C-alpha positions as a Markdown table, in Angstrom:
| # | Residue | x | y | z |
|---|---|---|---|---|
| 1 | Met | 136.2 | -23.4 | 49.7 |
| 2 | Glu | 139.7 | -22.1 | 50.2 |
| 3 | Leu | 142.3 | -22.7 | 52.9 |
| 4 | Ser | 144.4 | -19.9 | 54.5 |
| 5 | Ile | 147.7 | -20.2 | 56.3 |
| 6 | Ser | 148.7 | -17.1 | 58.2 |
| 7 | Gly | 146.3 | -15.1 | 56.2 |
| 8 | Thr | 147.7 | -16.3 | 52.8 |
| 9 | Thr | 145.5 | -18.4 | 50.6 |
| 10 | Val | 147.5 | -21.4 | 49.5 |
| 11 | Leu | 145.2 | -24.3 | 48.4 |
| 12 | Ser | 142.3 | -24.4 | 46.1 |
| 13 | Ser | 140.1 | -26.8 | 48.0 |
| 14 | Val | 140.0 | -28.9 | 51.1 |
| 15 | Ser | 139.7 | -32.0 | 48.9 |
| 16 | Thr | 142.7 | -31.0 | 46.8 |
| 17 | Phe | 145.6 | -32.0 | 49.1 |
| 18 | Ile | 144.6 | -32.0 | 52.8 |
| 19 | Asn | 141.9 | -34.1 | 54.3 |
| 20 | Ile | 141.8 | -34.8 | 58.0 |
| 21 | Asp | 140.2 | -38.2 | 58.5 |
| 22 | Tyr | 142.2 | -39.6 | 61.4 |
| 23 | Met | 142.8 | -38.3 | 64.9 |
| 24 | Ala | 144.9 | -40.4 | 67.3 |
| 25 | Pro | 145.5 | -40.2 | 71.0 |
| 26 | Gln | 148.7 | -38.3 | 72.0 |
| 27 | Ser | 150.3 | -40.7 | 74.5 |
| 28 | Lys | 153.7 | -42.0 | 73.3 |
| 29 | Ile | 152.8 | -41.1 | 69.7 |
| 30 | Phe | 155.0 | -39.2 | 67.3 |
| 31 | Tyr | 154.1 | -37.3 | 64.2 |
| 32 | Ala | 156.5 | -36.0 | 61.6 |
| 33 | Phe | 155.7 | -33.7 | 58.6 |
| 34 | Ala | 157.8 | -33.6 | 55.5 |
| 35 | Pro | 157.0 | -30.9 | 52.9 |
| 36 | Ala | 156.7 | -31.0 | 49.1 |
| 37 | Ser | 159.7 | -29.9 | 47.0 |
| 38 | Val | 160.6 | -28.9 | 43.5 |
| 39 | Gly | 163.3 | -31.0 | 42.0 |
| 40 | Asn | 165.5 | -30.0 | 39.1 |
| 41 | Phe | 164.8 | -26.3 | 39.8 |
| 42 | Gly | 163.9 | -25.9 | 36.1 |
| 43 | Pro | 166.8 | -26.9 | 33.9 |
| 44 | Phe | 169.2 | -28.1 | 36.6 |
| 45 | Tyr | 168.6 | -31.8 | 36.1 |
| 46 | Asp | 169.1 | -33.8 | 39.3 |
| 47 | Val | 171.5 | -31.2 | 40.8 |
| 48 | Ala | 169.2 | -28.6 | 42.4 |
| 49 | Gly | 166.0 | -28.4 | 44.3 |
| 50 | Phe | 164.1 | -26.3 | 46.8 |
| 51 | Cys | 161.5 | -26.8 | 49.5 |
| 52 | Leu | 157.8 | -25.7 | 49.6 |
| 53 | Lys | 155.5 | -24.8 | 52.5 |
| 54 | His | 152.1 | -26.0 | 53.5 |
| 55 | Leu | 151.8 | -29.2 | 51.5 |
| 56 | Gly | 153.4 | -32.6 | 52.3 |
| 57 | Asp | 153.1 | -36.1 | 54.0 |
| 58 | Ile | 152.8 | -37.0 | 57.6 |
| 59 | Val | 154.0 | -40.2 | 59.2 |
| 60 | Glu | 152.8 | -41.3 | 62.6 |
| 61 | Ala | 154.6 | -43.7 | 65.0 |
| 62 | Arg | 152.7 | -45.7 | 67.7 |
| 63 | Pro | 154.2 | -48.0 | 70.3 |
| 64 | Asn | 153.5 | -51.7 | 69.9 |
| 65 | Glu | 154.5 | -53.7 | 73.0 |
| 66 | Ser | 153.7 | -57.1 | 71.4 |
| 67 | Ile | 156.6 | -57.0 | 68.9 |
| 68 | Asn | 160.2 | -56.0 | 68.7 |
| 69 | Asp | 160.0 | -54.8 | 65.2 |
| 70 | Ile | 158.8 | -51.9 | 63.0 |
| 71 | Gln | 155.9 | -52.2 | 60.6 |
| 72 | Leu | 153.8 | -49.9 | 58.4 |
| 73 | Val | 150.3 | -50.9 | 59.3 |
| 74 | Lys | 148.1 | -48.4 | 57.5 |
| 75 | Ile | 148.0 | -45.7 | 54.8 |
| 76 | Thr | 145.3 | -43.1 | 55.1 |
| 77 | Gly | 144.7 | -39.6 | 53.7 |
| 78 | Pro | 143.3 | -38.3 | 50.4 |
| 79 | Tyr | 145.8 | -40.1 | 48.2 |
| 80 | Ala | 145.9 | -43.4 | 50.0 |
| 81 | Asp | 143.7 | -45.0 | 47.3 |
| 82 | Glu | 146.2 | -43.9 | 44.7 |
| 83 | Leu | 149.0 | -45.7 | 46.5 |
| 84 | Asp | 146.8 | -48.8 | 46.9 |
| 85 | Ala | 146.0 | -48.8 | 43.2 |
| 86 | Thr | 149.7 | -49.1 | 42.4 |
| 87 | Gly | 149.7 | -52.6 | 43.8 |
| 88 | Ile | 152.7 | -51.8 | 46.0 |
| 89 | Ser | 152.3 | -53.7 | 49.3 |
| 90 | Leu | 152.9 | -52.1 | 52.7 |
| 91 | Glu | 156.1 | -54.2 | 53.0 |
| 92 | Glu | 157.4 | -52.6 | 49.8 |
| 93 | Asn | 156.3 | -49.1 | 50.5 |
| 94 | Asn | 159.1 | -46.4 | 50.8 |
| 95 | Val | 158.1 | -45.7 | 54.4 |
| 96 | Gln | 158.7 | -49.3 | 55.4 |
| 97 | Lys | 162.1 | -49.4 | 53.5 |
| 98 | Val | 163.3 | -46.3 | 55.4 |
| 99 | Ala | 162.0 | -47.6 | 58.7 |
| 100 | Asn | 163.6 | -51.0 | 58.2 |
| 101 | Trp | 167.0 | -49.5 | 57.6 |
| 102 | Ile | 166.8 | -47.2 | 60.6 |
| 103 | Trp | 165.5 | -50.0 | 62.8 |
| 104 | Gly | 168.2 | -52.4 | 61.7 |
| 105 | Arg | 171.0 | -49.9 | 62.3 |
| 106 | Tyr | 169.9 | -48.2 | 65.5 |
| 107 | Ser | 167.4 | -50.3 | 67.4 |
| 108 | Thr | 168.4 | -52.7 | 70.2 |
| 109 | Asn | 166.9 | -56.0 | 71.5 |
| 110 | Ser | 165.1 | -54.0 | 74.2 |
| 111 | Ser | 163.6 | -51.5 | 71.7 |
| 112 | Gln | 159.8 | -51.5 | 71.8 |
| 113 | Gly | 158.1 | -52.3 | 68.6 |
| 114 | Ile | 156.6 | -49.5 | 66.5 |
| 115 | Asp | 153.6 | -49.3 | 64.2 |
| 116 | Leu | 153.7 | -46.7 | 61.5 |
| 117 | Ile | 150.8 | -44.9 | 59.7 |
| 118 | Leu | 151.4 | -42.9 | 56.5 |
| 119 | His | 149.0 | -40.0 | 56.1 |
| 120 | Lys | 149.3 | -39.4 | 52.3 |
| 121 | Tyr | 148.5 | -35.8 | 51.4 |
| 122 | Leu | 150.7 | -35.5 | 48.3 |
| 123 | Pro | 149.5 | -36.8 | 45.0 |
| 124 | Leu | 151.6 | -39.4 | 43.2 |
| 125 | Lys | 153.3 | -38.7 | 40.0 |
| 126 | Ser | 152.8 | -34.9 | 40.4 |
| 127 | Gly | 156.3 | -33.6 | 40.2 |
| 128 | Leu | 156.2 | -32.3 | 43.7 |
| 129 | Gly | 158.4 | -34.8 | 45.5 |
| 130 | Ser | 155.7 | -37.1 | 46.7 |
| 131 | Ser | 157.8 | -40.3 | 47.2 |
| 132 | Ser | 160.6 | -38.2 | 48.8 |
| 133 | Ala | 158.2 | -36.6 | 51.3 |
| 134 | Ser | 157.1 | -40.0 | 52.4 |
| 135 | Cys | 160.7 | -41.1 | 52.9 |
| 136 | Val | 161.6 | -38.0 | 54.8 |
| 137 | Ala | 158.6 | -38.1 | 57.0 |
| 138 | Ala | 159.3 | -41.7 | 57.8 |
| 139 | Ala | 163.0 | -41.0 | 58.7 |
| 140 | Lys | 162.1 | -38.0 | 60.8 |
| 141 | Cys | 159.3 | -39.9 | 62.6 |
| 142 | Met | 161.5 | -42.9 | 63.3 |
| 143 | Leu | 164.4 | -40.8 | 64.6 |
| 144 | Leu | 161.9 | -39.0 | 66.9 |
| 145 | Ala | 160.5 | -42.3 | 68.2 |
| 146 | Leu | 164.0 | -43.7 | 68.8 |
| 147 | Asp | 165.2 | -40.4 | 70.4 |
| 148 | Leu | 167.9 | -40.0 | 67.8 |
| 149 | Asp | 166.8 | -36.8 | 66.0 |
| 150 | Asn | 169.1 | -34.5 | 68.0 |
| 151 | Ser | 172.1 | -36.8 | 68.1 |
| 152 | Leu | 172.6 | -38.0 | 64.6 |
| 153 | Ser | 174.6 | -36.0 | 62.1 |
| 154 | Asp | 173.0 | -34.5 | 59.0 |
| 155 | Glu | 174.8 | -37.0 | 56.9 |
| 156 | Asp | 173.3 | -39.9 | 58.9 |
| 157 | Lys | 169.8 | -38.4 | 58.5 |
| 158 | Val | 170.3 | -38.2 | 54.7 |
| 159 | Asp | 171.5 | -41.8 | 54.6 |
| 160 | Ala | 168.3 | -42.8 | 56.4 |
| 161 | Ala | 165.9 | -40.9 | 54.2 |
| 162 | Met | 167.6 | -42.0 | 51.0 |
| 163 | Gln | 166.9 | -45.6 | 51.6 |
| 164 | Gly | 163.3 | -45.4 | 50.2 |
| 165 | Glu | 164.6 | -44.0 | 46.9 |
| 166 | Leu | 166.9 | -46.8 | 45.9 |
| 167 | Arg | 166.2 | -47.8 | 42.3 |
| 168 | Asn | 168.4 | -50.3 | 40.4 |
| 169 | Asn | 171.3 | -49.8 | 42.9 |
| 170 | Glu | 171.1 | -46.0 | 42.4 |
| 171 | Phe | 169.6 | -43.4 | 44.7 |
| 172 | Glu | 167.1 | -41.1 | 43.0 |
| 173 | His | 165.4 | -37.9 | 43.9 |
| 174 | Leu | 168.1 | -36.4 | 46.2 |
| 175 | Asp | 167.1 | -33.0 | 44.8 |
| 176 | Asn | 163.8 | -33.7 | 46.6 |
| 177 | Ile | 165.1 | -35.5 | 49.7 |
| 178 | Leu | 167.6 | -32.8 | 50.8 |
| 179 | Pro | 165.1 | -29.8 | 50.5 |
| 180 | Ser | 162.3 | -31.8 | 52.1 |
| 181 | Leu | 164.5 | -32.9 | 55.0 |
| 182 | Phe | 166.3 | -29.7 | 55.8 |
| 183 | Gly | 164.4 | -26.9 | 53.9 |
| 184 | Gly | 166.0 | -24.3 | 51.6 |
| 185 | Val | 167.7 | -24.6 | 48.2 |
| 186 | Trp | 170.2 | -27.4 | 47.7 |
| 187 | Ser | 173.0 | -28.2 | 45.2 |
| 188 | Ile | 173.3 | -31.9 | 44.6 |
| 189 | Gly | 176.6 | -33.5 | 43.6 |
| 190 | Glu | 177.7 | -37.1 | 43.1 |
| 191 | Glu | 179.1 | -37.5 | 46.5 |
| 192 | Asn | 178.4 | -34.2 | 48.4 |
| 193 | Phe | 175.5 | -31.8 | 48.9 |
| 194 | His | 175.6 | -28.1 | 49.7 |
| 195 | Arg | 172.9 | -25.7 | 50.9 |
| 196 | Ile | 172.7 | -22.6 | 48.7 |
| 197 | Arg | 172.3 | -19.4 | 50.6 |
| 198 | Ser | 169.1 | -17.8 | 49.1 |
| 199 | Gln | 166.9 | -14.9 | 49.7 |
| 200 | Asp | 163.2 | -15.6 | 50.0 |
| 201 | Phe | 161.1 | -16.0 | 46.9 |
| 202 | Thr | 157.5 | -16.9 | 46.1 |
| 203 | Val | 156.2 | -19.5 | 43.7 |
| 204 | Val | 152.9 | -20.7 | 42.4 |
| 205 | Ala | 152.6 | -24.4 | 41.5 |
| 206 | Phe | 149.9 | -25.5 | 39.2 |
| 207 | Leu | 148.8 | -29.2 | 38.8 |
| 208 | Asp | 146.4 | -30.8 | 36.5 |
| 209 | Glu | 145.5 | -33.9 | 38.5 |
| 210 | Thr | 144.2 | -35.7 | 35.5 |
| 211 | Asp | 147.6 | -35.7 | 33.8 |
| 212 | Arg | 150.1 | -37.5 | 35.9 |
| 213 | Arg | 153.7 | -38.4 | 34.9 |
| 214 | Ser | 155.8 | -41.4 | 35.7 |
| 215 | Thr | 159.2 | -40.3 | 36.8 |
| 216 | His | 160.7 | -43.4 | 35.1 |
| 217 | Ile | 159.1 | -42.5 | 31.8 |
| 218 | Gln | 160.2 | -38.9 | 32.1 |
| 219 | Arg | 163.8 | -39.9 | 32.8 |
| 220 | Met | 163.7 | -42.2 | 29.8 |
| 221 | Leu | 162.7 | -39.3 | 27.6 |
| 222 | Val | 165.9 | -37.6 | 28.5 |
| 223 | Lys | 168.0 | -40.7 | 27.8 |
| 224 | Asp | 166.3 | -41.3 | 24.5 |
| 225 | His | 166.9 | -37.7 | 23.5 |
| 226 | Leu | 170.6 | -38.0 | 24.2 |
| 227 | Lys | 170.8 | -41.4 | 22.6 |
| 228 | Gln | 169.3 | -39.9 | 19.4 |
| 229 | Leu | 172.0 | -37.3 | 19.4 |
| 230 | Ile | 174.8 | -39.8 | 20.0 |
| 231 | Asp | 173.6 | -42.1 | 17.3 |
| 232 | Ser | 173.2 | -39.2 | 14.8 |
| 233 | Lys | 175.2 | -39.6 | 11.6 |
| 234 | Asn | 176.0 | -35.9 | 11.7 |
| 235 | Thr | 178.6 | -36.2 | 14.4 |
| 236 | Asp | 179.7 | -32.5 | 14.3 |
| 237 | Asn | 176.2 | -31.2 | 14.9 |
| 238 | Ala | 175.7 | -33.8 | 17.7 |
| 239 | Ile | 178.9 | -32.8 | 19.5 |
| 240 | Glu | 178.1 | -29.1 | 19.2 |
| 241 | Lys | 174.6 | -29.8 | 20.6 |
| 242 | Leu | 176.0 | -31.7 | 23.6 |
| 243 | Leu | 178.6 | -29.0 | 24.2 |
| 244 | Gly | 175.8 | -26.4 | 24.1 |
| 245 | Tyr | 173.9 | -28.3 | 26.8 |
| 246 | His | 177.2 | -28.3 | 28.9 |
| 247 | Arg | 177.8 | -24.6 | 28.4 |
| 248 | Phe | 174.2 | -23.7 | 29.2 |
| 249 | Ile | 174.1 | -25.6 | 32.5 |
| 250 | Ser | 177.6 | -24.5 | 33.6 |
| 251 | His | 176.9 | -20.8 | 33.0 |
| 252 | Ser | 173.3 | -21.0 | 34.3 |
| 253 | Ser | 174.4 | -22.8 | 37.5 |
| 254 | Met | 176.8 | -20.0 | 38.4 |
| 255 | Leu | 174.3 | -17.3 | 37.6 |
| 256 | Leu | 171.6 | -19.1 | 39.7 |
| 257 | Ile | 173.8 | -19.2 | 42.8 |
| 258 | Lys | 174.7 | -15.6 | 42.4 |
| 259 | Ala | 171.1 | -14.5 | 41.8 |
| 260 | Leu | 169.8 | -16.5 | 44.8 |
| 261 | Asn | 172.5 | -15.1 | 47.1 |
| 262 | Glu | 171.6 | -11.5 | 46.0 |
| 263 | Gly | 167.8 | -11.9 | 45.9 |
| 264 | Asp | 167.7 | -11.2 | 42.2 |
| 265 | Ile | 164.5 | -13.2 | 41.7 |
| 266 | Lys | 163.9 | -11.8 | 38.2 |
| 267 | Thr | 167.2 | -13.4 | 37.0 |
| 268 | Val | 166.3 | -16.6 | 38.8 |
| 269 | Gly | 163.0 | -16.6 | 36.8 |
| 270 | Glu | 164.8 | -16.0 | 33.5 |
| 271 | Leu | 167.2 | -18.9 | 34.2 |
| 272 | Val | 164.5 | -21.5 | 34.9 |
| 273 | Ser | 162.4 | -20.4 | 31.9 |
| 274 | Ala | 165.2 | -20.6 | 29.4 |
| 275 | Glu | 164.5 | -23.0 | 26.5 |
| 276 | His | 167.4 | -22.7 | 24.1 |
| 277 | Gly | 170.2 | -25.1 | 25.2 |
| 278 | Asn | 168.0 | -26.5 | 28.0 |
| 279 | Leu | 168.3 | -30.3 | 27.8 |
| 280 | Leu | 165.2 | -31.0 | 30.0 |
| 281 | Phe | 162.9 | -28.7 | 28.1 |
| 282 | Glu | 164.0 | -30.0 | 24.7 |
| 283 | Ala | 163.6 | -33.6 | 25.8 |
| 284 | Arg | 160.3 | -33.3 | 27.6 |
| 285 | Gln | 158.4 | -30.5 | 26.0 |
| 286 | Lys | 156.3 | -32.7 | 23.8 |
| 287 | Ser | 155.3 | -35.0 | 26.7 |
| 288 | Ile | 153.1 | -32.3 | 28.5 |
| 289 | Pro | 150.2 | -31.1 | 26.4 |
| 290 | Arg | 150.3 | -27.4 | 25.5 |
| 291 | Leu | 153.4 | -26.8 | 27.6 |
| 292 | Gly | 154.5 | -24.0 | 25.4 |
| 293 | Leu | 151.1 | -22.3 | 25.5 |
| 294 | Ile | 150.9 | -22.7 | 29.3 |
| 295 | Lys | 154.4 | -21.2 | 29.8 |
| 296 | Gln | 153.7 | -18.3 | 27.5 |
| 297 | Thr | 150.4 | -17.5 | 29.3 |
| 298 | Ile | 152.0 | -17.7 | 32.7 |
| 299 | Met | 154.8 | -15.3 | 31.6 |
| 300 | Glu | 152.3 | -12.9 | 30.0 |
| 301 | Asn | 150.4 | -12.8 | 33.3 |
| 302 | Gly | 153.3 | -11.5 | 35.3 |
| 303 | Ala | 155.6 | -14.4 | 36.3 |
| 304 | Tyr | 159.4 | -13.9 | 36.3 |
| 305 | Gly | 159.8 | -17.4 | 35.0 |
| 306 | Cys | 158.3 | -20.9 | 35.0 |
| 307 | Ala | 159.3 | -24.5 | 34.3 |
| 308 | Ile | 158.2 | -28.1 | 34.9 |
| 309 | Ser | 158.5 | -29.1 | 38.5 |
| 310 | Gly | 160.6 | -32.3 | 38.8 |
| 311 | Ser | 159.3 | -34.7 | 36.2 |
| 312 | Gly | 156.0 | -32.9 | 35.9 |
| 313 | Pro | 153.2 | -32.4 | 35.1 |
| 314 | Ala | 153.2 | -29.7 | 37.9 |
| 315 | Ile | 154.5 | -26.4 | 36.7 |
| 316 | Phe | 156.0 | -23.8 | 39.0 |
| 317 | Ala | 156.1 | -20.1 | 38.4 |
| 318 | Ile | 158.4 | -17.6 | 40.2 |
| 319 | Thr | 156.7 | -14.3 | 41.1 |
| 320 | Asp | 157.3 | -10.9 | 42.7 |
| 321 | Gly | 155.8 | -11.7 | 46.1 |
| 322 | Lys | 152.5 | -13.1 | 47.3 |
| 323 | Asp | 150.2 | -10.4 | 45.8 |
| 324 | Ala | 151.7 | -11.1 | 42.4 |
| 325 | Ala | 151.3 | -14.9 | 43.0 |
| 326 | Lys | 147.6 | -14.5 | 43.9 |
| 327 | Ser | 147.0 | -12.4 | 40.8 |
| 328 | Leu | 148.8 | -15.0 | 38.6 |
| 329 | Arg | 146.8 | -17.8 | 40.2 |
| 330 | Asp | 143.5 | -16.1 | 39.6 |
| 331 | Asn | 144.3 | -15.4 | 35.9 |
| 332 | Ile | 145.7 | -18.8 | 35.1 |
| 333 | Val | 142.9 | -20.8 | 36.8 |
| 334 | Lys | 140.4 | -18.7 | 34.9 |
| 335 | Ile | 142.1 | -18.9 | 31.5 |
| 336 | Phe | 142.5 | -22.7 | 31.8 |
| 337 | Ser | 139.2 | -23.3 | 33.6 |
| 338 | Glu | 138.5 | -26.4 | 31.6 |
| 339 | Arg | 141.5 | -28.2 | 33.2 |
| 340 | Asn | 140.4 | -27.7 | 36.8 |
| 341 | Leu | 143.9 | -26.8 | 37.9 |
| 342 | Lys | 144.9 | -27.3 | 41.5 |
| 343 | Trp | 147.4 | -24.7 | 42.8 |
| 344 | Leu | 149.7 | -23.9 | 45.7 |
| 345 | Ile | 151.2 | -20.6 | 46.7 |
| 346 | Ser | 154.4 | -20.9 | 48.7 |
| 347 | Ser | 157.4 | -18.9 | 49.8 |
| 348 | Leu | 160.7 | -20.7 | 50.3 |
| 349 | Asn | 160.5 | -23.2 | 53.2 |
| 350 | Glu | 163.7 | -22.8 | 55.1 |
| 351 | Ser | 163.1 | -25.4 | 57.8 |
| 352 | Gly | 162.0 | -28.6 | 56.0 |
| 353 | Ser | 160.7 | -31.6 | 58.0 |
| 354 | Glu | 159.4 | -31.1 | 61.5 |
| 355 | Ala | 157.8 | -32.8 | 64.4 |
| 356 | Val | 154.1 | -32.0 | 64.9 |
| 357 | Gln | 151.9 | -32.5 | 67.9 |
| 358 | Asn | 149.3 | -34.4 | 66.0 |
| 359 | Ile | 147.5 | -34.1 | 62.7 |
| 360 | Asp | 144.5 | -32.3 | 64.0 |
| 361 | Asn | 146.5 | -29.6 | 65.8 |
| 362 | Trp | 148.8 | -29.2 | 62.8 |
| 363 | Tyr | 145.8 | -28.7 | 60.6 |
| 364 | Gln | 144.2 | -26.1 | 62.9 |
| 365 | Glu | 147.4 | -24.2 | 63.4 |
| 366 | Asn | 148.4 | -24.0 | 59.8 |
| 367 | Cys | 145.2 | -23.9 | 57.8 |
């Protein structure tokens, strides 16, 4: 069975990502949807990302008059069991961390308590910004419930959503947080972030759900790759290699912004597909089985370019519109039929997170 949004087929099965198993009454209840995103935008490690449509997480806020606090009380949806299997408690969940920060900063003694429910539709360890979507949905929902969504600055909203991605005193996944929160394409710096003006483009994301990737492990692959270069006895070659990485990312970054501004999607595809001088590809290529073959097959079937999405294993391909995306999807799913690939076709999501009336209505209106 296939789902269709505005006449465009986007998901391969109902059980793949969306499963409506909870319908709540509407009185004083808030729902916020936060979409999936592609971090790294191919070779642009931690410094660029863009937002997808159709797929994401939803957080629900219900009033609780018996407490003056905020609590995550339930996780439901098709990927709730995956979260439960991690052993992470509700108290340690990203949603609770974001909610705690917002509650501590903005609530008052008279604020009515809130129960939160996470409806988890994004698979974990997929490379599609799963943890960031939960954080963004939590922030959006809390700000709606506290009537702050229209009064806070964008910087304050980013501060709130970031709190669930704090690891070892460093904030991670901002290349997913920014796109999911606001939509569009983002450039991520150490202390500032900028939205990149971009023409629309269409991608197909492919995911083998049996082959998940830990972000931590994938990040370690990059560090280990660089460490081997630094520790190399051939200093001159190591320095030249590192300079090559620097030249590649500097030149490609400027070209990417220009190509997105001008709608030169073919050049965008070529940039994300580049392998020579691409630190991420060289560090991670062996960690995803048959990555080279998959990339070659995707390119031979009409894509402008393709790369690992975030930390993988999802792979995204840039295409010449929805018709080309559908043709590519059909061919790749058939060629790699033994892998039971899940897929998503999406144009660029320009709006990001949003309030929704309720889960059932959101599903009916969009699917």
